[in-house]
C-alpha positions in Angstrom: 39.2 18.1 40.1 36.6 20.7 39.2 36.8 19.6 35.5 36.1 16.0 36.5 33.1 17.1 38.6 31.7 19.1 35.7 32.2 16.1 33.4 30.4 13.8 35.8 27.6 16.3 36.2 27.3 16.4 32.4 27.2 12.6 32.2 24.5 12.4 34.9 22.4 15.0 33.0 22.7 13.0 29.8 21.6 9.9 31.5 18.6 11.8 33.0 17.6 13.1 29.6 17.9 9.6 28.1 15.6 8.2 30.8 13.0 10.8 29.8 13.1 9.6 26.1 12.8 6.0 27.3 9.8 6.9 29.5 7.9 8.6 26.6 8.7 5.6 24.3 7.3 3.1 26.8 4.1 5.3 27.3 3.7 5.3 23.5 4.1 1.5 23.5 1.3 1.2 26.0 -0.9 3.4 23.8 -0.4 1.4 20.5 -1.4 -2.0 22.0 -5.0 -1.8 20.8 -4.1 -0.5 17.3 -1.5 -3.3 16.7 -4.0 -5.9 18.0 -6.6 -4.7 15.5 -4.4 -5.3 12.5 -4.1 -9.0 13.4 -7.5 -9.7 14.9 -9.9 -7.6 12.7 -9.3 -9.4 9.4 -10.1 -12.8 11.1 -12.8 -11.9 13.6 -14.5 -9.0 11.8 -18.0 -10.2 12.6 -17.3 -10.0 16.3 -16.7 -6.3 15.8 -20.2 -5.9 14.3 -19.0 -5.6 10.7 -21.1 -6.8 7.8 -18.7 -6.6 4.8 -15.0 -7.1 4.1 -14.6 -3.7 2.6 -15.3 -2.2 6.1 -12.1 -3.8 7.3 -10.1 -1.7 4.9 -11.8 1.5 5.9 -11.2 0.9 9.6 -7.5 0.1 9.1 -6.8 3.1 6.9 -9.0 5.9 8.1 -6.7 6.8 11.0 -3.8 7.5 8.5 -5.9 9.8 6.3 -7.1 11.7 9.4 -3.5 12.4 10.4 -2.8 14.3 7.2 -4.9 17.3 8.1 -4.6 16.8 11.9 -0.8 16.8 12.1 -0.4 20.6 11.4 -3.0 21.3 14.1 -1.0 19.0 16.5 2.2 21.0 15.6 0.4 24.2 16.5 -0.8 22.6 19.7 2.8 21.7 20.7 3.9 25.3 20.0 1.4 26.5 22.5 1.2 23.8 25.2 3.5 21.6 27.1 4.8 18.2 25.9 3.3 16.6 29.0 -0.1 17.9 28.2 0.0 16.5 24.6 1.1 13.1 25.7 -1.5 12.9 28.5 -4.3 13.9 26.1 -3.0 11.3 23.6 -3.1 8.6 26.3 -6.7 9.5 27.2 -7.8 9.2 23.5 -5.8 6.0 22.9 -7.3 4.3 26.0 -10.8 5.3 25.1 -10.4 4.0 21.5 -8.9 0.8 22.6 -11.8 0.1 25.0 -14.3 1.0 22.3 -13.0 -1.6 19.9 -14.5 -4.3 22.1 -17.4 -2.4 23.7 -19.1 -1.1 20.5 -20.3 -3.3 17.7 -21.1 -0.8 15.1 -19.1 0.1 11.9 -20.0 3.8 12.2 -18.9 4.0 15.8 -15.6 2.1 15.1 -14.9 4.6 12.2 -15.2 7.4 14.7 -12.9 5.5 17.1 -10.3 4.9 14.5 -10.4 8.6 13.5 -9.9 9.6 17.2 -6.9 7.1 17.3 -5.4 9.0 14.4 -5.5 12.2 16.5 -4.0 10.3 19.4 -1.1 8.9 17.3 -0.4 12.3 15.8 0.0 13.7 19.3 2.2 10.8 20.4 4.4 10.6 17.3 5.1 14.4 17.0 5.4 14.7 20.8 7.9 11.8 21.0 10.1 13.0 18.2 10.1 16.5 19.7 11.2 14.9 23.0 14.1 13.3 21.2 15.1 16.6 19.7 14.7 18.4 23.0 16.6 16.0 25.1 19.4 15.0 22.8 22.6 16.5 21.4 24.4 16.0 18.1 26.5 13.3 19.8 23.6 11.0 20.8 20.6 12.1 18.7 20.7 9.0 16.4 21.1 6.6 19.4 18.1 8.2 21.2 16.0 8.2 18.1 16.7 4.5 17.6 16.0 3.9 21.2 12.6 5.7 21.0 11.6 3.9 17.8 12.7 0.5 19.1 11.0 0.8 22.5 7.6 2.0 21.3 7.7 -0.8 18.8 7.5 -3.2 21.7 3.9 -2.2 22.0 3.2 -3.1 18.4 4.9 -6.5 18.9 3.0 -7.3 22.2 -0.3 -6.0 20.7 0.0 -8.3 17.6 1.2 -11.4 19.4 -0.7 -11.2 22.7 -3.8 -9.7 21.1 -4.0 -12.5 18.5 -3.4 -15.3 21.1 -5.8 -14.1 23.8 -8.6 -13.0 21.5 -8.5 -16.6 20.1 -8.7 -18.0 23.6 -11.1 -15.5 25.2 -12.8 -12.9 23.0 -12.3 -9.4 21.8 -13.8 -7.5 24.8 -11.6 -8.9 27.6 -8.5 -8.2 25.6 -9.4 -4.7 24.6 -10.4 -4.0 28.3 -7.0 -5.3 29.5 -5.1 -3.1 27.0 -7.2 -0.1 27.9 -6.4 -0.8 31.6 -2.7 -0.7 30.7 -3.3 2.6 28.9 -5.0 4.0 32.0 -2.0 3.0 34.2 0.3 4.8 31.7 -1.8 7.9 32.0 -1.5 7.9 35.7 2.3 7.4 35.5 2.8 10.1 32.8 2.9 13.2 35.0 5.8 11.7 37.0 8.0 10.7 34.1 7.3 13.4 31.4 9.0 16.7 32.0 7.6 20.0 30.9 9.1 21.5 27.8 12.3 23.3 28.5 11.9 27.0 28.1 13.9 29.0 25.6 16.4 31.4 27.1 17.0 34.9 25.8 19.8 33.9 23.5 17.6 31.2 21.9 14.8 33.7 21.4 17.1 36.1 19.7 18.4 33.4 17.3 15.0 32.0 16.5 14.6 34.0 13.3 17.9 32.8 12.0 17.0 29.2 12.8 13.7 29.5 11.1 15.4 30.3 7.9 16.9 26.8 7.9 13.5 25.1 8.1 13.1 24.8 4.3 16.8 24.5 3.4 17.9 22.1 0.7 19.0 19.6 3.5 15.5 19.8 5.1 13.7 19.3 1.8 15.8 16.2 1.2 14.9 15.0 4.7 11.2 15.4 3.9 11.7 13.6 0.6 13.4 10.7 2.5 10.5 10.6 5.0 7.9 10.5 2.2 9.8 7.7 0.4 10.3 5.8 3.6 6.6 5.9 4.5 5.6 4.9 0.9 7.9 1.9 0.5 8.2 0.6 4.0 5.0 1.4 5.8 2.8 1.4 2.7 3.9 -0.6 -0.3 5.9 -3.4 1.4 3.5 -4.0 4.3 0.5 -4.5 2.1 2.2 -6.6 -0.6 4.2 -9.0 1.6 1.4 -11.6 1.9 0.8 -11.7 -1.9 4.6 -11.9 -2.4 5.0 -14.8 -0.1 1.9 -16.5 -1.6 3.4 -16.2 -5.1 6.7 -17.8 -4.0 4.8 -20.6 -2.2 2.8 -21.3 -5.4 -0.5 -21.0 -3.6 0.3 -24.1 -1.5 0.7 -23.8 2.4 3.6 -25.2 4.3 3.3 -28.1 6.8 5.6 -28.2 9.8 5.2 -30.7 12.6 1.7 -31.3 11.5 0.7 -27.6 11.5 -0.4 -26.0 8.3 1.2 -22.5 7.8 -0.2 -20.2 5.2 1.2 -17.1 3.5 -0.6 -14.7 5.9 0.9 -16.4 8.9 4.4 -16.3 7.5 4.0 -12.7 6.5 2.8 -11.8 10.0 5.8 -13.6 11.6 8.2 -11.8 9.2 6.6 -8.4 10.1 6.7 -9.2 13.9 10.4 -10.1 13.7 11.3 -6.4 12.9 9.4 -5.2 16.0 11.3 -7.8 18.1 14.8 -6.8 17.1 14.2 -3.0 16.8 14.9 -2.3 20.5 18.4 -3.6 20.0 19.2 -2.9 16.3 17.8 0.6 16.0 19.8 2.2 18.9 23.0 0.5 17.6 22.5 1.9 14.1 21.6 5.3 15.5 24.8 5.3 17.5 26.7 4.6 14.2 25.0 7.6 12.7 26.1 9.7 15.6 29.7 8.8 15.0 29.5 10.4 11.6 27.7 13.7 12.3 29.2 15.5 9.3 28.6 12.8 6.7 25.4 11.4 5.3 27.0 8.4 3.5 25.1 6.1 5.9 21.9 6.9 4.1 23.1 5.0 1.0 23.2 1.6 2.8 19.5 1.2 3.5 18.3 3.1 0.4 20.4 1.2 -2.2 20.1 -2.1 -0.3 16.3 -1.9 -0.2 16.2 -0.7 -3.8 18.2 -3.8 -4.9 16.0 -6.1 -2.8 12.8 -4.7 -4.5 14.4 -5.5 -7.8 15.1 -9.0 -6.5 11.5 -9.4 -5.3 10.3 -8.7 -8.8 12.3 -11.6 -10.2 12.5 -14.1 -7.3 10.2 -17.2 -7.2 12.1 -19.4 -4.8 10.3 -19.4 -1.4 13.5 -20.0 0.8 15.5 -17.4 -1.1 12.7 -15.0 -0.7 12.5 -15.7 3.0 16.2 -14.8 3.4 15.7 -11.7 1.2 12.8 -10.5 3.2 14.7 -10.9 6.5 17.5 -8.7 5.1 14.9 -6.2 3.9 13.4 -6.0 7.4 16.8 -5.3 8.8 17.5 -2.6 6.2 14.1 -1.1 6.8 15.1 -0.7 10.5 18.2 1.1 9.3 16.1 3.2 6.9 13.5 4.3 9.4 16.2 5.1 12.0 18.2 7.1 9.4 15.1 9.1 8.2 14.0 10.0 11.7 17.6 10.9 12.8 18.0 13.2 9.8 14.7 14.8 10.7 15.8 15.3 14.2 19.0 17.0 12.9 17.0 19.2 10.7 14.7 20.1 13.5 17.6 21.0 15.8 18.8 23.5 13.1 15.5 25.1 12.4 12.0 25.4 13.9 11.6 22.2 15.9 7.8 22.0 15.9 7.4 22.9 12.2 10.1 20.5 11.0 8.7 17.5 13.0 5.2 18.3 12.0 6.0 18.4 8.3 8.0 15.2 8.7 5.0 13.5 10.3 2.8 14.6 7.5 5.0 13.4 4.7 5.6 10.0 6.3 1.8 9.6 6.8 1.2 10.7 3.2 3.6 8.1 2.0 2.1 5.4 4.3 -1.5 6.3 3.2 -0.8 6.5 -0.6 1.4 3.4 -0.6 -1.5 0.9 -0.3 -3.6 2.8 -2.8 -0.9 2.9 -5.5 0.2 -0.7 -4.8 -3.3 -2.2 -5.2 -3.9 -0.2 -8.4 -0.7 -1.3 -10.0 -1.0 -4.9 -8.8 -4.6 -5.2 -10.0 -3.4 -4.0 -13.5 0.2 -5.2 -13.9 0.9 -7.6 -10.9 3.7 -7.3 -8.4 6.9 -7.0 -10.5 6.2 -3.5 -12.0 5.3 -2.2 -8.6 8.7 -3.3 -7.2 10.6 -1.8 -10.1 8.8 1.5 -9.4 9.8 1.3 -5.8 13.4 0.6 -6.8 13.3 3.6 -9.1 12.1 5.9 -6.4 14.9 4.8 -4.0 17.5 5.1 -6.8 16.4 8.7 -7.5 16.5 9.6 -3.9 20.0 8.1 -3.6 21.2 10.3 -6.6 19.7 13.4 -4.9 21.5 12.6 -1.6 24.8 12.0 -3.5 24.5 15.3 -5.3 23.8 17.1 -2.0 26.8 15.4 -0.3 29.1 16.2 -3.2 28.0 19.8 -3.2 28.5 20.0 0.5 32.0 18.7 0.3 32.8 21.4 -2.3 31.2 24.1 -0.1 31.7 23.1 3.5 29.7 25.0 6.1 
């Protein structure tokens, strides 16, 4: 009887911890509404934002990523000194202010500052959210919770893109940004009631801290960082900025017509990108649960890496629009697997070493990949077109797969 009561108590505790991760994910979703809206609206209505040249769009959409590179280590230090709740609340204040400023100010310089501030807010949210997953998960549910976290905050990106695009077209920029900022304000008010304070280390944990810190830069962790860098480069950087040109190449420069509506490459690319945000809340937790079932094996990493590498090779050769459409849908599914796997591996590494340090480095390498991806992509496409770029991406993924295979082979020979 007592054993059953202890088991039920443990189950209730796990459910409570899962609810905390869900709460932080939903607060993050509220914070990203304005940023997601900007990616859809700014290229079309840039004059309403007070811009005077197209190059200013690129600056505004990328400056937040570059800001995060030097800021993330400072955010990591912040979380080593202050509570998780404090960081998320500060992030919500900054996110709400920047979202409101997108519609209130009509000045390029002011918007650059706002985007830089958003970079700080996102660093606080992302590192804080991943720390929450590590803090409130075990080896048995870490992948599922990481998938749940990524999937739920992605709802904010989906709503921001779709609702933002629709309502800005019907109304204007200011009412939409004000509405999104109001949602952010509500999230800030709710935050203290749903975000717990960081759990304090007990004496045993303090005594083993030095031993855990030694694992922070282990071969496994270094491979995890390499995976995060590659994931950021190929998924968030390279693929996201070349999807529209890829679709346009397959369409032969001619738009489609369906039910009297003209659909161009940009619209199709936007729909394909939004699809991933739509299925992530369901697919990512499922795949994370599959990762949890194999806690001592990393073979699941090969499926998304090798699959995406093969699809990049196919993209380099494919000219049929409908075949490309199917291939991109498979790519988006595998990218969900890849992101979930990379983040779950990072959470496992963090659980073995210094949590704040590992998650901070992971955030930096992912941002570095996402920031350099567009720069490398446009340089290569401008000189050599799309095919060589995709061959390069396939080569990166193949190399990473070989490194993981070597690690897993060595691990089987020398089990720990």
